C-alpha positions in Angstrom: -74.3 90.3 -86.8 -75.0 90.4 -82.9 -75.0 87.3 -81.1 -78.2 85.7 -79.8 -77.6 84.9 -76.2 -79.5 82.0 -74.9 -82.9 82.8 -73.1 -83.0 79.2 -72.0 -80.7 79.9 -69.2 -80.6 83.0 -66.7 -77.1 82.8 -66.3 -77.1 85.4 -63.1 -80.0 83.4 -61.6 -78.2 80.2 -61.8 -74.5 81.8 -60.7 -76.0 84.2 -58.0 -77.3 81.1 -56.5 -74.1 79.4 -56.0 -71.7 80.5 -52.7 -68.6 78.6 -52.9 -66.3 78.7 -55.5 -68.0 81.9 -56.8 -66.7 85.6 -55.7 -68.2 88.8 -57.3 -65.5 91.4 -58.7 -66.0 95.0 -59.6 -63.5 96.9 -61.3 -63.6 100.4 -63.2 -62.5 101.1 -66.6 -59.3 100.7 -68.0 -58.1 97.8 -65.3 -57.0 94.7 -65.7 -58.9 91.2 -65.5 -56.0 88.9 -65.9 -53.0 88.9 -68.2 -51.4 87.2 -70.6 -49.3 84.2 -69.3 -51.2 84.2 -65.8 -52.4 80.8 -64.5 -55.6 80.1 -66.1 -57.4 78.8 -62.8 -60.9 80.2 -63.2 -63.7 81.4 -65.5 -65.8 84.7 -65.4 -69.1 85.5 -66.0 -69.8 89.5 -67.4 -72.8 91.1 -65.9 -72.8 94.4 -67.0 -70.2 96.4 -68.7 -68.0 95.8 -71.3 -64.2 94.1 -71.4 -61.7 93.6 -74.4 -59.1 90.6 -74.9 -55.8 91.4 -76.7 -52.6 89.4 -77.1 -49.3 90.9 -77.1 -46.4 89.6 -79.2 -42.7 88.7 -78.0 -41.9 91.8 -79.6 -44.3 94.2 -77.9 -47.2 94.5 -80.4 -50.6 94.4 -78.9 -53.7 93.6 -80.7 -57.3 93.9 -79.7 -58.8 90.3 -80.7 -62.5 90.7 -79.6 -64.7 92.9 -76.9 -67.2 91.3 -74.7 -70.3 92.7 -73.4 -72.7 91.7 -70.5 -74.1 88.1 -70.7 -70.7 86.6 -71.9 -67.9 84.5 -70.4 -64.5 84.9 -70.7 -61.3 83.1 -69.5 -63.2 79.1 -70.9 -59.8 78.1 -72.0 -59.2 77.0 -68.7 -61.9 74.4 -68.9 -60.4 73.0 -71.8 -57.0 72.5 -69.9 -55.2 75.4 -70.9 -52.7 76.2 -68.3 -51.7 80.0 -68.8 -54.1 82.8 -70.3 -53.8 83.1 -74.1 -54.3 86.9 -73.8 -55.1 89.6 -71.5 -58.6 90.8 -70.5 -58.9 94.4 -69.8 -62.5 96.4 -69.1 -63.6 99.0 -71.3 -66.1 100.5 -69.0 -66.9 100.1 -65.2 -67.7 96.1 -65.0 -69.2 93.8 -62.7 -68.1 90.1 -63.1 -68.6 86.4 -61.1 -65.1 85.0 -60.9 -65.8 81.5 -61.1 -63.3 78.9 -60.2 -62.8 76.3 -63.0 -63.7 73.3 -60.4 -66.9 74.6 -60.0 -67.5 75.5 -63.2 -66.8 71.8 -64.3 -68.7 70.5 -61.8 -71.6 72.6 -62.6 -71.2 71.2 -67.0 -71.0 67.9 -65.9 -73.8 67.8 -63.5 -76.5 70.1 -65.8 -76.6 68.5 -68.7 -78.8 71.6 -69.8 -76.5 73.8 -68.8 -73.6 71.9 -70.5 -75.4 72.1 -73.9 -76.2 75.7 -73.5 -72.9 76.8 -72.6 -71.2 75.2 -75.6 -73.5 76.8 -77.7 -72.5 80.0 -76.7 -69.3 79.5 -76.8 -69.8 77.9 -80.7 -72.0 81.3 -81.5 -69.3 83.2 -80.2 -66.6 81.8 -82.3 -68.7 82.2 -85.4 -68.3 86.0 -84.6 -64.9 85.6 -83.9 -64.3 83.9 -87.5 -66.6 86.8 -89.3 -64.3 89.2 -87.7 -60.9 87.6 -88.9 -62.5 87.5 -92.4 -63.8 91.0 -91.8 -59.9 91.9 -91.0 -58.6 90.4 -93.9 -60.8 91.5 -96.8 -62.8 94.6 -95.3 -61.3 98.4 -96.0 -60.8 99.9 -92.3 -63.6 102.3 -92.9 -66.2 99.0 -93.0 -64.4 97.3 -90.1 -64.4 100.4 -88.3 -68.4 100.6 -88.9 -68.5 97.3 -88.1 -66.9 97.3 -84.9 -69.2 99.9 -83.6 -72.5 98.1 -84.4 -71.0 95.3 -82.3 -70.2 97.3 -79.1 -73.8 99.1 -79.7 -75.5 95.7 -80.3 -77.2 96.6 -83.3 -78.3 93.9 -85.2 -80.4 93.4 -88.2 -83.3 93.6 -86.4 -82.8 96.7 -84.4 -83.8 100.0 -85.7 -83.5 101.7 -82.2 -80.2 103.9 -81.5 -77.7 102.4 -79.1 -75.1 104.3 -76.9 -71.8 103.0 -76.5 -69.9 103.7 -73.4 -66.6 106.0 -73.8 -64.0 104.1 -75.4 -60.8 105.9 -76.9 -60.0 105.9 -80.8 -57.0 104.8 -79.7 -58.9 101.1 -78.4 -60.7 101.3 -81.8 -57.6 101.9 -83.8 -56.5 98.4 -82.1 -59.6 96.6 -82.9 -60.1 97.4 -86.2 -56.2 97.1 -87.3 -55.5 100.6 -88.4 -54.0 104.0 -87.1 -55.9 106.2 -84.5 -55.4 109.2 -87.2 -57.7 106.8 -90.0 -60.5 106.4 -87.0 -60.4 109.7 -86.4 -60.8 111.0 -89.8 -63.7 107.9 -90.2 -65.4 108.9 -87.1 -65.8 112.6 -88.1 -67.2 111.5 -91.7 -69.7 109.1 -89.8 -70.6 112.2 -87.5 -71.3 114.3 -90.2 -73.3 112.1 -92.2 -75.9 111.4 -89.3 -74.3 107.9 -88.6 -72.6 108.8 -84.9 -73.2 111.3 -82.7 -71.2 112.4 -79.5 -73.7 114.6 -78.1 -74.9 112.3 -75.2 -73.2 112.3 -71.9 -73.6 108.9 -72.0 -71.1 108.2 -74.6 -71.4 107.6 -78.3 -74.6 107.2 -79.7 -74.5 104.8 -83.2 -77.7 105.4 -85.5 -79.5 102.5 -87.1 -78.8 104.2 -90.5 -75.1 103.1 -90.0 -76.5 99.0 -90.2 -78.5 100.0 -93.3 -75.4 101.2 -95.7 -73.3 98.8 -94.0 -75.4 95.9 -95.2 -76.0 97.2 -98.5 -71.9 98.0 -98.7 -72.8 101.8 -99.2 -70.2 103.6 -96.7 -68.1 104.2 -99.6 -70.1 105.2 -102.3 -72.1 107.9 -99.4 -68.5 109.1 -98.5 -67.7 109.7 -102.2 -70.8 111.7 -103.4 -70.9 113.3 -100.1 -67.7 115.1 -101.0 -69.1 115.6 -104.5 -71.8 117.5 -103.6 -69.4 119.4 -101.6 -67.3 120.2 -104.4 -70.7 121.9 -106.7 -72.2 123.3 -103.9 -68.6 125.5 -103.3 
């Protein structure tokens, strides 16, 4: 479920050693990095924080298509000749990024073959996640999609047993990511909290417990919810 970032290249160190064509950008939460339709002239490397990518239709309807975390790139469409941004990038939390000019990134990929191969592998692995998200959106219930979104935001993969904290994210944003209403998200979040899968008590944000991953992998979320309601009725 989680993407394994390549350990063969320390992107942070590699990019930190570049002076020309790269700048450091710092953003607080809910700030625009770039907008759909703007010139695509650079690529960004996310050093820390979370960023959402969203698209807006001609009718004004907006949908979140991805949420990215530290160690990921965004805006890479310019490298394939994309003249304009196809999506908008907005910070979900406070973020630190490297802004890399298109010409610099192209030169690095051309001159450093090992970096080029690992960069392509990074993008392919992320595309696999995008495809999984699309399938999930088409065929899974909104409750399962919310559970999966929370696990992805917390970077809880199959090998992780630890509890992870998600910085503050609004239920409206979660609703956009899942493709449902805010009221449905609120209902499911309360259900997850009562079942002990999430916890709001920490000041750092929302804690996601590994138990949510177990029931998602086993397809037990709906069944647990029904069993919990039957138990409540019997105890009354």
